[in-house]
C-alpha positions in Angstrom: 114.5 92.3 -37.9 111.7 94.6 -37.0 108.4 93.5 -35.7 106.8 96.5 -37.4 105.6 95.2 -40.8 103.2 98.1 -41.8 99.4 98.4 -41.4 97.0 96.6 -43.9 95.9 100.0 -45.3 99.3 100.5 -46.7 99.3 97.7 -48.8 98.1 99.2 -51.9 101.2 101.7 -51.5 103.9 99.4 -50.8 102.8 96.8 -53.1 101.6 98.9 -56.0 99.2 97.4 -58.6 98.1 98.8 -62.1 94.5 99.8 -62.7 93.2 101.6 -65.9 91.5 104.9 -66.0 90.2 106.9 -68.9 91.9 109.8 -70.2 89.8 112.9 -69.8 90.8 114.5 -73.1 90.8 111.5 -75.9 89.1 108.6 -74.0 91.8 106.3 -74.3 92.6 103.9 -71.5 95.6 105.1 -69.2 97.6 102.7 -66.8 98.1 104.1 -63.5 99.6 102.5 -60.4 98.1 102.3 -57.0 101.0 104.3 -55.5 100.8 107.1 -58.2 98.6 110.3 -58.3 99.2 110.9 -62.1 100.0 109.4 -65.4 100.5 110.6 -68.8 98.2 109.4 -71.6 100.2 107.5 -74.3 97.8 108.6 -77.0 97.4 112.2 -76.6 100.2 113.2 -73.9 97.7 114.5 -71.4 98.4 114.2 -67.7 95.5 112.3 -66.0 94.8 111.6 -62.2 93.0 109.0 -60.4 90.6 109.6 -57.6 92.4 109.0 -54.3 90.5 109.4 -51.1 92.2 109.8 -47.7 94.9 107.1 -46.9 97.0 106.2 -44.0 99.8 108.7 -45.5 97.4 111.5 -44.3 97.1 110.7 -40.6 99.6 108.0 -39.5 102.5 109.0 -37.7 104.2 106.0 -38.8 103.4 106.3 -42.5 106.8 107.5 -43.7 108.6 104.5 -42.1 105.8 102.1 -43.3 105.8 103.0 -47.1 109.3 104.2 -47.1 110.5 107.8 -47.4 110.6 108.1 -51.3 107.0 107.1 -51.9 105.8 109.3 -48.7 107.4 112.2 -50.1 106.0 111.7 -53.5 102.5 111.1 -52.3 102.7 114.1 -50.0 103.6 116.4 -52.8 107.2 116.9 -51.2 110.5 117.4 -52.9 113.0 114.5 -52.1 115.8 115.4 -49.7 118.9 116.0 -51.7 122.1 114.4 -50.3 125.3 116.5 -49.8 127.8 116.4 -52.6 
């Protein structure tokens, strides 16, 4: 068991919660999770994004270990590493 359990700033990434934002095209409410950058409007199909300020992903050297490689890469806009087949 590791004594490293992550920082409080990464809670919204590790333990994602939904929030509603307004679609910029049709005005419908769109559910987006705290660990997502974009979501698709179910009413009109528009891709909408929520405002996100700097997070620990941007500066912490332990961020990938803390939130997990998959979420880290997705939030940084990186392609996940492919396993050798």
